[in-house]
MIFISE-740741 format. One record per residue: x negated, y, z of N, C-alpha, C in turn; residue in three letters. Coordinates in steps of 0.2 Angstrom, whole numbers, plus 5000, padded with zeros to 4 digits. Layout:
XYZXYZXYZAla;...
! end
This chain:
471248054453470748034448470048034452Met;469747984454469147984458468548014454Asn;468548004447468048024443467948104444Val;468448134445468448214446468148224453Tyr;468248184458468048204465467348184465Lys;467048144462466348114463465848164459Glu;466048194454465548224450465548304452Lys;464948334452464948404453465048434446Thr;465248504446465348544440464748534435Ile;464148544438463548544434463448474431Gly;463648424434463548354431464048344425Glu;464648374426465148374421464848404415Trp;464548464415464348504409463748464407Val;463348444411462748404409462848344404Ala;463448314406463648254403464048264396Glu;464348324396464748344390464848414390Asp;464548454386464548524386465248554384Tyr;465648514381466348534380466648554386Arg;466548524392466848544398466648614400Ser;466148644398465948714400466548764398Ala;466848754392467348794390467948794394Ser;468048734397468648724402468448764408Val;467848754411467748794417467748864416Phe;467448884410467448964409468148984408Lys;468548954406469248974405469648984412Ser;469348954417469648964423469249004428Phe;468749034425468249084428467849044433Gly;467648984432467248944437466548934434Ile;466048954438465348964437465148894436Asp;464848864430464648804430463848794430Phe;463548854430462848854430462548874436Cys;462548934439462248954445462548914451Cys;463148904451463548874456463748804454Lys;463448764450463648704447463548644452Gly;463248654458463248604463463848594467Gly;464348634465465048624469465448564465Arg;465948544469466448494466466948534463Ser;467348504459467948544456468448564462Ile;468548524467468948544472468648604476Gln;468048604477467748664481467848724476Glu;467748724470467748784466468448804465Ala;468948754465469648774464469948804471Cys;469648784476469848814483469648884483Glu;468948894481468648964481469049014477Ala;469348984471469649034466470449034467Lys;470648984472471348984473471748954466Asn;471448904463471648874456471948804458Ile;472548794455472748724456472248674453Pro;472048624457471448574455471748534449Glu;472348514449472648474444472648504437Arg;472748574437472748604431472048594427Glu;471548604432470848594429470748524427Val;470948474430470848404429471248394422Glu;471848414421472148404415471848434409Ile;471548504410471148534405470548494403Ala;470248464408469648434406469748364402Leu;470348334404470548274400470648294393Ala;471048344392471148364385470548384381Glu;470048414384469448444381468948384380Ala;468948334384468348294384468548214383Val;469048194387469248124387469448104380Met;469148044378469348014372469348054365Asp;468848104365468748144359468048144357Lys;467948124351467248124349466848194349Pro;466248194351465848254351465748284344Glu;465748344343465748384337465048414336Lys;464548364336463848394334463548424340Gly;463748424346463448454352462748414353Asp;462248454355461648424356461648384363Ile;461348324363461348284369460648304373Asp;460648364376460048384379459848334385Phe;460248294388460048254393459648194391Lys;459648184384459248134381458548154380Ser;458448224380457748254378457248234383Trp;456648224381456048224386455948294389Pro;455748294395455648364399455248414395Met;454648394392454248434389454648474383Asp;454948434379455348454373455848504376Leu;456248494381456748534384456448604386Leu;455848594390455548654392455348704386Ala;455048674381454848704375455548744372Asp;456048704371456648734368456948794373Tyr;456948784379457148844383456748904382Ile;456048894382455648954381455748984374Glu;455748944369455748974362456448994360Lys;456948964363457648984361457949034366Thr;457949024373458249064378457749124380His;457149104382456749154384456549214379His;456449184373456349234368456949274366Arg;457549244367458149284366458249344371Tyr;458149324377458149374383457649434382Val;457049414380456649474378456849514373Glu;457049484368457349524362457949564364Lys;458449534367459049564369458949624374Ala;458449614379458349674383458149734380Ile;457649724375457449784371457949814367Glu;458449774365458949804361459549834365Glu;459649804371460149834375459949894379Leu;459349904381459149964385459350024382Lys;459150044376459250104373460050114371Pro;460350064370461150064369461450084376Tyr;461250054381461550074388461350144389Leu;460750164388460550234389460950284385Thr;461050264379461450314375462150324377Lys;462550264378463250264380463350304387Ile;462850294391462850324398462850404397Cys;462350424392462350494391462950524388Lys;463250484383463850514379464450504383Val;464550444386465250424389465150424397His;464650434400464550424407464950464412Gly;465150524409465550574413466250544414Asp;466550524408467250504408467250424410Ser;466750394410466750324412466150304417Asn;466150334423465550334427465350264429Pro;465750204428465550144429464950124425Glu;464850154419464350134414463650144418Leu;463550194422462950204425462750154430His;463250124433463150064437462950004433Glu;463349994427463149934423462449944420Val;462250004418461550014416461050004421Lys;461150024427460650014433460649934434Gln;461149904434461149834436460849794430Met;460949814424460649774418459849784418Phe;459649854420458949864420458649824426Phe;458949814431458649774437458649704435Glu;459149684431459149614429458549604424Ser;458449654420457949644415457249634418Ala;457149674423456549664427456449604430Gly;456949574434456949514437456949454433Glu;457249454427457249404422456549394419Leu;456249454417455649454414455149414419Thr;455149434425454649404430454849334431Ala;455449314431455649244432455449204427His;455549224421455349184415454549174415Met;454149224417453449214417453249164422Lys;453649164428453449104433453649034430Lys;454149034426454348964423453748954418Glu;453548994414453148984408452448964411Glu;452248994416451548994418451448944424Phe;451948934428451848884434452348824434Ile;452948834433453448774434453348734427Leu;453448764421453548724415452848684414Phe;452248714415451648674414451648614418Pro;451848614424451948554429452448504426His;452948534424453548484421453248444415Val;452848484411452548444405452048394407Arg;451648404413451248354416451648294418Lys;452148304421452648254424452848214418Leu;453048244412453248204407452648164404Glu;452048194403451448154401451348094405Lys;451348104412451248054416451747994415His;452348014414452947964413452847924407Leu;452547954402452447924395451747884395Asn;451247904398450647864397450247854403Asp;450547864409450247854415449647894417Gly;449547954414448947994415448948014422Ser;448348034424448248064431448748124432Asn;449048124438449448184440449248204447Leu;448848264446448648294452449148334456Glu;449148334463449648374466449648444465Ala;450148474463450148554462450048594468Pro;449848654467449648694473450248714477His;450848704473451448724477451748664481Phe;451448604481451648554485452048504481Gly;452648524481453148484477453548524472Thr;453748494467454148524462454748554464Val;455048534470455648554473455548634475Lys;454948654477454848714479454948774474Asn;454548764468454748814463455448814460Pro;455748754460456348744458456848774462Ile;456848774469457248804473457248884472Lys;456648904471456548974470456848994463Met;456748964458457148974452457848974452Met;458148924456458848914457459148974461Met;458748994466459049054470459049114465Asp;458549124461458549184457459049174451Glu;459249114449459749104444460449124447His;460549104454461149124457461249204458Glu;460649234459460649304460460849344453Ala;460649314448460749344441461449324439Glu;461749264441462449254440462849294443Gly;462749314449463149354453463149424450Asp;462549444448462449514445462849524439Arg;462849474435463249474429464049464430Phe;464149434435464849424437465149494438Glu;464749534442464949604444464949654437Glu;464449644433464449684427465049664423Ile;465249604422465849584419466449614422Ala;466549614429467049654432467049724431Arg;466549754431466449834430466649844422Leu;466549804418466749814411467349784409Thr;467749764413468449724412468349674407Asn;467849634409467649574405467449594398Asn;467049644398466749674391467249694386Tyr;467749724389468349754385468249834385Thr;467949864379467849934378468549974378Pro;468550034381469150074381469350094374Pro;469950114373470150124366469750184363Glu;469550234367469150284364468450274363His;468250204364467550194363467250194356Ala;466650224355466350224349466050164347Cys;465750154341465450094339464950074343Asn;464450114345463950094349464150074356Thr;464650104359464950074365465250004364Tyr;465549994359465849924357465249874356Arg;464749894352464249844351463849834358Val;463749884362463449864368463849814373Thr;464449824373464849774377464849704374Phe;464849704367464849634364464149604365Ala;463649644365462949614366462849594374Leu;463149634378463149614385463549544387Leu;464049544383464449474384464049414381Glu;463749434375463249384372462749364377Glu;462449414380461849404385462049354390Phe;462649374393462949334399463049264397Gln;463349254391463449184388462849144387Asn;462349174384461749144383461349124390Asp;461449174395461149164402461449104405Leu;462149094404462449034407462248964404His;462148964397461848904394461148894396Arg;460748944396460048944398460048914405His;460348944410460348914417460648844418Ile;461148834414461448764414460848714412His;460548724407459948674404459448664410Leu;459348714414458848714419459148674425Glu;459648714428459948684434460148614434Asn;460548604428460948534428460548484424Asn;460048494421459748444417458948444418Ile;458548494417457848494417457648484424Leu;457848524429457648524436457848454439Phe;458448434439458548364442458148314439Pro;457948314433457548264430456848264433Lys;456548324433455848334436455848314443Ala;456348324447456348304454456348224454Val;456748194450456848124450456148084448Arg;455848114443455148084441454648094446Val;454648154449454148164455454248114460Glu;454948104462455048064468454847984466Glu;454947964460454747904458454047894458Ser;453647944456452947944456452647934463Phe;452947974468452747974475452947914478Asn;453447874476453647814479453147764477Ala;452747764472452247714469451547734472Leu;451547784475450847804478450847824485Asn;
! end
């Protein structure tokens, strides 16, 4: 099936988000490492490639979409606004909620479940990195993306940004995305994919549920940037440079 060979995982998910559930079921990262082909991802995970192809066909091919949002059709300024108001604000809120929960379960259960201390440390590190990361997007990258969209719409003047090309901050953001993806992959491993032990109290269970929700939101958040917003910004800038 040549169509499977030609597209990257990120392109699959950008074109039809229903494919994300397929990749997730096989443990294939579709956001931070979405630039790989299905073959490359399957080889890395030692997964039969044919099984993934069949699962994708069953999930996507010849099935009408069920109300999924077509983010690819959105203008860049609208998508940047959506990412800020939906995902950035969620991250800020979830960090404030999770920090005291993690501190509490470490204090109560840390002796019998020492991995909780490592989970807490990794999440606190992630909280700091993500907070700085989002500010760089909100104050540096996204304002330029909005200018690119404005130029695309009305031909308004587009001054060269201080960072040279939009590819530079995008590369930085994507590198940071990959680092957070790796960090949460390790958190998932330490928590047995967010499965609390039988003796876990309600706070313990809620904390794991919130961590899993946080990772799921992070995957969709990064997907919207890596696979849709960033490639579009690069294409618009390249078309602008070609005319000047």
